[in-house]
Every structure is written in structure tokens, then in C-alpha cells.
C-alpha positions as CSV (number, residue, x, y, z in Angstrom):
1,X,43.9,177.0,113.5
2,X,40.8,174.8,113.3
3,X,39.8,173.7,109.8
4,X,36.3,174.2,108.6
5,X,34.5,171.4,106.7
6,X,34.1,171.9,102.9
7,X,30.7,173.2,101.8
8,X,28.4,170.5,100.3
9,X,26.8,170.8,96.9
10,X,23.0,171.2,96.9
11,X,21.0,168.1,96.4
12,X,19.2,168.1,93.0
13,X,15.3,167.9,93.1
14,X,13.9,164.4,92.7
15,X,12.1,164.0,89.3
16,X,8.5,163.1,89.4
17,X,7.8,159.3,89.6
18,X,5.7,157.6,87.0
19,X,2.9,155.6,88.5
20,X,3.5,151.9,89.0
21,X,6.4,151.4,86.7
22,X,5.0,153.4,83.7
23,X,7.5,155.3,81.6
24,X,7.8,158.9,82.5
25,X,6.0,161.3,80.2
26,X,7.7,164.3,78.8
27,X,5.9,167.5,79.5
28,X,3.8,168.9,76.5
29,X,6.0,171.9,75.2
30,X,2.8,173.5,73.7
31,X,0.7,173.3,76.9
32,X,-3.0,172.4,76.9
33,X,-5.1,173.3,73.8
34,X,-7.1,176.5,73.9
35,X,-10.9,175.8,74.0
36,X,-11.7,178.9,71.9
37,X,-9.4,177.8,69.2
38,X,-10.9,174.3,69.1
39,X,-14.4,175.8,68.8
40,X,-13.3,178.0,66.0
41,X,-11.9,175.0,64.1
42,X,-15.1,173.1,64.5
43,X,-17.1,176.1,63.3
44,X,-15.0,176.4,60.1
45,X,-15.4,172.7,59.3
46,X,-19.2,172.9,59.7
47,X,-19.3,176.1,57.5
48,X,-17.3,174.4,54.8
49,X,-19.6,171.4,54.8
50,X,-22.7,173.6,54.6
51,X,-21.1,175.6,51.8
52,X,-20.4,172.4,49.8
53,X,-24.0,171.2,50.4
54,X,-25.4,174.6,49.2
55,X,-23.2,174.6,46.1
56,X,-24.2,171.0,45.3
57,X,-27.9,171.8,45.7
58,X,-27.6,174.9,43.4
59,X,-25.8,172.9,40.7
60,X,-28.4,170.1,40.9
61,X,-31.2,172.6,40.5
62,X,-29.5,174.4,37.7
63,X,-28.8,171.2,35.8
64,X,-32.3,170.0,36.4
65,X,-33.7,173.4,35.1
66,X,-31.5,173.1,32.0
67,X,-32.7,169.6,31.3
68,X,-36.3,170.7,31.7
69,X,-35.7,173.7,29.4
70,X,-34.1,171.4,26.8
71,X,-37.0,169.0,27.2
72,X,-39.6,171.7,26.9
73,X,-37.8,173.1,23.8
74,X,-37.7,169.6,22.3
75,X,-41.5,169.1,22.9
76,X,-42.2,172.6,21.5
77,X,-40.2,171.7,18.4
78,X,-41.9,168.4,18.0
79,X,-45.3,170.1,18.4
80,X,-44.4,172.7,15.8
81,X,-43.2,170.1,13.4
82,X,-46.3,168.0,13.9
83,X,-48.5,171.1,13.3
84,X,-46.7,171.8,10.1
85,X,-47.1,168.3,8.9
86,X,-50.8,168.4,9.7
87,X,-51.2,171.7,7.8
88,X,-49.5,170.2,4.8
89,X,-51.7,167.1,4.9
90,X,-54.8,169.3,5.2
91,X,-53.7,171.4,2.3
92,X,-53.3,168.2,0.1
93,X,-56.6,166.9,1.2
94,X,-58.5,170.1,0.5
95,X,-56.8,170.4,-2.9
96,X,-57.9,166.8,-3.7
97,X,-61.5,167.7,-2.5
98,X,-61.7,170.9,-4.5
99,X,-64.9,171.4,-6.4
100,X,-66.4,173.9,-8.7
101,X,-69.5,175.4,-7.0
102,X,-72.7,176.2,-8.9
103,X,-74.4,177.9,-6.0
104,X,-73.5,179.6,-2.7
105,X,-74.8,176.6,-0.7
106,X,-72.1,174.4,-2.1
107,X,-69.5,176.5,-0.3
108,X,-70.3,174.4,2.8
109,X,-67.7,171.9,1.3
110,X,-65.1,174.2,2.9
111,X,-66.5,173.2,6.4
112,X,-65.9,169.5,5.4
113,X,-62.2,169.6,4.5
114,X,-62.9,170.8,0.9
115,X,-62.2,173.9,-1.1
116,X,-64.0,175.9,-3.9
117,X,-61.9,176.2,-7.1
118,X,-64.0,179.0,-8.6
119,X,-64.1,181.1,-5.4
120,X,-62.5,184.5,-5.2
121,X,-58.9,184.9,-3.9
122,X,-58.6,185.8,-0.2
123,X,-58.2,189.6,-0.2
124,X,-60.2,192.7,0.4
125,X,-63.0,193.3,-0.1
126,X,-64.0,190.3,2.0
127,X,-67.2,188.5,0.9
128,X,-68.4,186.0,3.5
129,X,-70.8,183.1,3.6
130,X,-71.5,181.1,6.8
131,X,-72.8,177.7,7.8
132,X,-73.6,176.0,11.0
133,X,-73.9,172.4,12.3
134,X,-75.1,170.9,15.6
135,X,-73.4,167.9,17.1
136,X,-76.1,165.5,16.0
137,X,-76.7,167.0,12.5
138,X,-75.6,165.2,9.4
139,X,-74.9,168.3,7.2
140,X,-74.2,172.0,7.4
141,X,-77.0,174.6,7.2
142,X,-76.7,178.2,5.9
143,X,-76.6,181.0,8.5
144,X,-78.5,184.1,7.6
145,X,-76.2,187.1,7.7
146,X,-77.2,190.8,7.8
147,X,-78.7,191.3,4.4
148,X,-77.4,194.8,3.7
149,X,-73.9,194.1,5.1
150,X,-71.1,194.8,2.6
151,X,-69.5,191.5,3.5
152,X,-72.6,189.4,2.9
153,X,-72.3,187.4,-0.3
154,X,-75.4,187.5,-2.5
155,X,-76.7,184.2,-3.9
156,X,-76.4,185.4,-7.5
157,X,-72.8,186.6,-7.0
158,X,-71.5,183.5,-5.2
159,X,-68.1,183.4,-7.0
160,X,-67.2,186.6,-5.2
161,X,-67.2,184.8,-1.9
162,X,-63.7,184.5,-0.5
163,X,-64.3,183.7,3.2
164,X,-66.3,180.8,4.7
165,X,-67.3,180.9,8.3
166,X,-68.1,177.5,9.9
167,X,-70.1,177.6,13.1
168,X,-69.9,174.2,14.8
169,X,-71.5,173.1,18.0
170,X,-69.0,172.3,20.8
171,X,-69.1,168.8,22.0
172,X,-71.2,168.3,25.2
173,X,-72.3,171.9,25.3
174,X,-76.1,171.4,25.0
175,X,-78.2,172.1,28.0
176,X,-82.0,171.5,28.2
177,X,-83.7,174.9,28.4
178,X,-87.2,174.5,27.2
179,X,-89.9,172.0,26.1
180,X,-91.8,172.7,22.9
181,X,-95.0,171.3,21.4
182,X,-94.2,170.4,17.8
183,X,-95.8,168.2,15.1
184,X,-93.7,165.4,13.7
185,X,-95.3,163.4,10.8
186,X,-98.7,164.7,11.8
187,X,-98.3,163.7,15.4
188,X,-98.2,166.4,18.1
189,X,-95.2,165.8,20.5
190,X,-93.5,167.5,23.5
191,X,-89.9,167.9,22.4
192,X,-87.0,169.1,24.6
193,X,-85.3,172.2,23.4
194,X,-81.6,172.7,24.1
195,X,-79.5,175.8,24.4
196,X,-75.9,175.3,23.3
197,X,-72.5,176.9,22.4
198,X,-70.8,177.0,19.0
199,X,-67.3,177.7,17.9
200,X,-66.9,179.9,14.8
201,X,-63.9,179.5,12.5
202,X,-63.0,181.4,9.3
203,X,-61.5,179.7,6.2
204,X,-60.3,180.8,2.8
205,X,-62.9,179.8,0.3
206,X,-60.6,179.0,-2.6
207,X,-57.9,177.0,-0.7
208,X,-59.9,175.9,2.3
209,X,-57.0,177.1,4.5
210,X,-57.9,177.9,8.1
211,X,-57.5,181.6,8.9
212,X,-58.5,181.9,12.5
213,X,-61.0,181.1,15.2
214,X,-63.7,183.8,15.7
215,X,-64.5,182.6,19.2
216,X,-67.6,181.2,20.8
217,X,-71.2,181.9,19.5
218,X,-74.2,181.3,21.7
219,X,-77.2,179.2,20.7
220,X,-80.1,180.4,23.0
221,X,-83.2,178.3,23.4
222,X,-85.6,180.9,24.9
223,X,-88.4,180.8,22.4
224,X,-89.7,177.7,20.7
225,X,-89.2,177.8,16.9
226,X,-92.2,177.7,14.4
227,X,-90.4,175.1,12.4
228,X,-87.6,172.7,13.1
229,X,-86.2,169.3,12.0
230,X,-84.8,166.5,14.2
231,X,-82.1,164.0,13.4
232,X,-83.5,161.1,15.4
233,X,-87.3,160.7,15.4
234,X,-87.1,157.9,18.0
235,X,-85.5,160.2,20.5
236,X,-86.4,163.7,19.1
237,X,-84.8,166.8,20.5
238,X,-84.2,170.3,19.3
239,X,-80.8,172.1,19.3
240,X,-80.9,175.9,19.2
241,X,-79.2,177.4,16.1
242,X,-76.4,179.9,16.6
243,X,-77.4,183.5,17.3
244,X,-77.1,185.1,13.8
245,X,-76.5,188.6,15.3
246,X,-73.5,187.2,17.2
247,X,-72.2,185.6,14.0
248,X,-72.4,189.0,12.2
249,X,-70.6,190.7,15.1
250,X,-67.8,188.1,15.0
251,X,-67.5,188.6,11.2
252,X,-67.3,192.4,11.5
253,X,-64.6,192.1,14.1
254,X,-62.6,189.6,11.9
255,X,-62.7,191.9,8.9
256,X,-61.6,194.9,11.0
257,X,-58.5,193.0,12.1
258,X,-57.4,192.1,8.5
């Protein structure tokens, strides 16, 4: 019997060769990275960075706002303290400048940081006297109030006055409105007549304490006055006096609010 040759084992496959002597690389067990996963990771990182930036900005704005609020509160407190100190100083000054009036015209001291010791206490019924002064004037002049008004203090009852209204011209408010022919020291002259604006303020007559502003009062210069005085004869000019009707209206409103 003829013998058959033994079967040969299969030849194993030849492993891949590394190029030019380089060490063979083991295959990556995880395969190639997924492009979608990589994009997602990048998006998350960017989102986290943006979130951190937003939070930092909000914190910075909040802290800045808190500092501004603290600063504003501090300034407000300082202003309030300064106002209190000024009021205290004014009260001392007016007490030192207190005078005993012998006529109603002497109540103008209240408009010059004074007070009237023999004036009535500030309480109803309110009795008022008023004075005005232009920017160039050296002293205060009486303002004629409505004669029959209940609040108008009569000259022979001056100690009943408990409110002084000071009507002072606002700085730089005068505007040339007319030219008037007037006589000064016997000489006829053409003098400019100025309209202006005043500020009215109410004060307690007895203490000189400021009560409140009564607002602006007009000083119209539409009609030349029959008589007027000037403060500077070398450069004469006329400043319109405050509208007395407007002063009365402001006083009526003030009393109604008390």
C-alpha cells in the first residue's frame, strides 16, 4: 500500500512591516475619534468660558453699583450733616443779631440774617410783611401788599407780624426792556429800564428761621415809573420792582398750605 504524505500546517499570515526599520505600532483598540463627539466637547468648553465671563461681568457690575450706592449715600449723609451745621450756625447768627423793632420797616432785618425779638410767634393767624431788593440795591424796600388782606400787617400793629417775605432779585436775571426819560439832580436823562426775576422766601419773624421758598416773582418793565432812584449815578439804570400782585398771590398760597 502506498503511503500518503502527512498534511502540512497552514502558513501563518505575515505581520505588517514597519516602514524603514521603525518599531511596529499596536493598533488603536478604541478606533478613530468620532468627529461629532469632538465638536460637542469644544462647544461645551466654549460655553463654560462664556458662562464664566458673564458671571464675572455681572459680579463686577453689582460690586460697582454697590460701591456707587455707598458713595452716593455717603455724599447724601455729608450734605445732610453740612446742611444741619449751616442751619445751626444761621440760628446762632440770627439770635446774635436779634433786635427790638420800633416800626414795621425794621422787620427788614430778617432779610439780612437778623430776627425781631418783639415779633409774634409763628402761628395762625399769619401776619405778613414783605421787602424786596434788586441786585444793585444797598438796602431792602417795603413791598405794598393788598391793603384789605387779612394777612397784611398794619403799620400801627407791627408786633403782630410773624412772617417776613424777602423778595430778592436773582443774579444776572435783568434784561433791558425799555428806555425812560427821567430827571436826576435836575438833569433830564435817558435811562435804560430792566425787567427782571425775583425769588421770594418766607421767614419766621421772631427767630429769623427760613420757612420755605415761595417761588419766582416777575419784575416787569413795561411802563416807565413816575419816580425811581438809581444806585449808580455814573452808570444809571432802572431795575423793575417785583409785581406786588404776584407777591400777594404767593403769600395767599403759602398761608393755604400751612
